[in-house]
C-alpha positions in Angstrom: -21.3 -1.4 71.9 -20.2 0.5 68.8 -21.8 2.9 66.4 -23.5 1.4 63.3 -22.3 3.7 60.6 -25.3 2.9 58.3 -27.7 3.9 61.0 -25.7 7.0 61.9 -25.8 8.2 58.3 -29.6 7.6 58.1 -30.1 9.6 61.3 -27.8 12.4 59.9 -30.0 12.6 56.8 -33.1 12.8 59.0 -31.6 15.6 61.1 -30.6 17.5 57.9 -34.2 17.2 56.6 -35.5 18.4 60.0 -33.3 21.4 59.9 -34.9 22.5 56.6 -38.5 22.3 57.9 -40.1 24.7 60.4 -40.6 23.6 64.0 -38.5 21.7 66.6 -36.1 19.0 65.8 -37.3 15.5 66.5 -33.9 14.1 67.5 -31.5 15.8 69.9 -28.3 17.0 68.1 -26.7 18.2 71.3 -26.8 16.8 74.9 -26.1 18.3 78.2 -25.2 16.9 81.6 -28.8 15.9 82.4 -29.0 13.9 79.2 -25.8 12.1 80.0 -27.4 10.9 83.2 -30.1 9.2 81.2 -27.8 8.0 78.4 -25.4 6.2 80.9 -27.9 5.4 83.6 -25.8 7.0 86.3 -26.6 9.2 89.4 -27.6 12.8 88.8 -24.2 14.1 89.9 -22.0 11.7 88.0 -21.6 13.7 84.8 -20.8 16.8 86.8 -18.1 14.8 88.5 -16.8 13.5 85.2 -16.6 17.1 83.9 -14.9 18.5 87.0 -12.3 15.7 86.9 -11.6 16.4 83.2 -12.9 13.0 82.1 -15.5 14.3 79.6 -14.4 15.6 76.3 -14.3 19.4 75.9 -17.8 20.6 75.3 -18.8 21.5 71.8 -20.8 24.6 72.9 -22.9 26.2 75.6 -26.6 27.0 76.1 -27.4 29.3 78.9 -24.0 28.7 80.5 -24.5 25.0 80.5 -22.1 22.7 78.6 -23.4 20.9 75.5 -21.8 18.1 73.4 -22.6 16.9 70.0 -24.2 13.5 70.4 -21.5 12.1 68.1 -18.8 13.4 70.5 -20.5 11.5 73.3 -20.8 8.3 71.2 -17.1 8.5 70.4 -16.2 9.2 74.1 -18.3 6.3 75.3 -16.5 4.0 72.8 -13.1 5.3 73.8 -13.7 4.9 77.5 -15.7 1.6 77.2 -18.7 3.2 78.9 -22.1 1.5 78.3 -24.9 3.6 76.9 -28.3 2.5 78.3 -30.4 5.0 76.4 -29.4 5.5 72.8 -31.2 8.6 71.5 -30.5 7.9 67.9 -30.6 4.0 68.1 -27.3 3.7 66.3 -25.5 1.3 68.6 -25.0 -2.4 68.1 -23.4 -5.1 70.2 -19.6 -5.7 69.7 -18.7 -8.7 67.7 -16.5 -9.9 70.6 -19.3 -11.5 72.5 -19.5 -14.5 70.3 
């Protein structure tokens, strides 16, 4: 799976528009350890283990002492490590061309 740049740009424009209007964002910009469980379809403790072993990228920020990553950081990390995303919050992934 790889990120479709056209879809990613469209999502980015939507988020920018959401930031300009009152109320909550429709799409998550940041994800935490619990969202990683859903994104990768792994056991609840797996992202915690990835983090403690230094396998996850450095977090982009914190909310209430919990690590948070930009979704784009996680997309890039998944691509680099060949991890499969089973829940794509932004629906920007497409199959690799290799499987022909």
